[in-house]
C-alpha positions, 0 to 999 in steps of 0.5 A: 647527353645525360650524365652517366653518373648518378652522383647525389645532388644537394638540391634534390631528395633524398638529401645527401648524408655525410659522416664526419669522424671527429666532428665535435670540434675544430675542423670537423665541427666546421665541416659539419656546419658548412655541409649543413648550410648546403643542405646536407644531413650529418652523422658526426662522431666523437671520442669523449666530447659528447657535450660538444657533439650534441651542441654541433647536432643542435646547430645543424638542426637549427639550420633545418637539417637532420644530424646524429652524434655517435661515439667512436674511438678511431684508435680502436679498430676492434670497435669498427664492426659494432660501429658499422652496425650502429650506424646502419640502425641510425641511418634507418631510424633518423634518415629513413635510408640504408646508405650514406653518401660522403665519408670524411675521415677527419679524426686525428691527433698530433704528436710533436717530437723530434725524429730522435726522440719519438717513442714507439708508443707515440708512433703506434698511436699515430698509426692507429688513429690516422693510417689504420683507422682510415684503412679499416674504418672505411673498409667496414663502412663500404657496404653503407656508402652509396654508389656514386658517393665520395670519400675524403681523407684528411692529410696535411701540408706537412707531407709537402713541406717539412717542419721539425718535430712532425716526422711521425705525424707526416709519415702517417699522412703520407701513407694516407695520400698513397692509400687514397689513390689506391682507394680511388682506383679500386672503388671506381667501379662503384663510381665512388670518388676518393680524394685527399684534403691537406690542410696547412697550419690551422688555428685550433686546439690541435696539438695543444693549440700550438698554432693558435696559442703560440704567437711566435709560431703563428707569426712565423707560419704567417710570414711563410704563407702567401696570403699572410696568415695561418688558416682558420677552421672555416677555411677548411670547412668551406673547402670540404663543402666545395669538394663534396659538391656535385660540381666536383664530380670529376675530381678523383684520386687527387691531393688538394692542399688548402694552406693559403700558399705556404712555403711556395 
């Protein structure tokens, strides 16, 4: 019996195209490189790190894939319409296509402040960067997402376990997890799968590099993790490639935590 879903295959042309927001460094960079290794072309966005973004593009091209870097500030929802138009032009020019297959809403920032001391400005910044951008950027890009494509929204392990100082950040990610289920339900008619990836603590420059550079915090998190260490960017990049692979065709509306088994 043939598969009724025409999900993009990594093995047959046209090659799948992934758009990764915040793809110039950290987790986004690892996602882009892992996908390129599996034969996926990449559009990555950056806010201010053009040099870093160009380096990622060069690394992808060196792997034999096509890549484009585009500037985007996900905190500015007013720019999303113009970005969608620029993306449509880039897809046609670089890839000879009018659609792309995978949207990874990865771009983000962190605020570490107690509930009592979190300011309204900090809260609003997190709303704009995380929750509002995931909602309205995806909305603007829907006409460019191929039927049968995938959307992967980034959340956090902090929606399941709690660490002091992350109340506002985790609240945004909790909103994204609920939004993911609604997106999966409403986009099902187009066979677009929507899932949430929730990383645990990862050694990057996120949040000022507190997990990577603070030895006490690093060791404390490792002690609470079944696999005995904190995560690395490639742990997440590999997981994203797996979740966007054809074998994950029947996965939809789910939250997948990639944390090494923290706080079990």
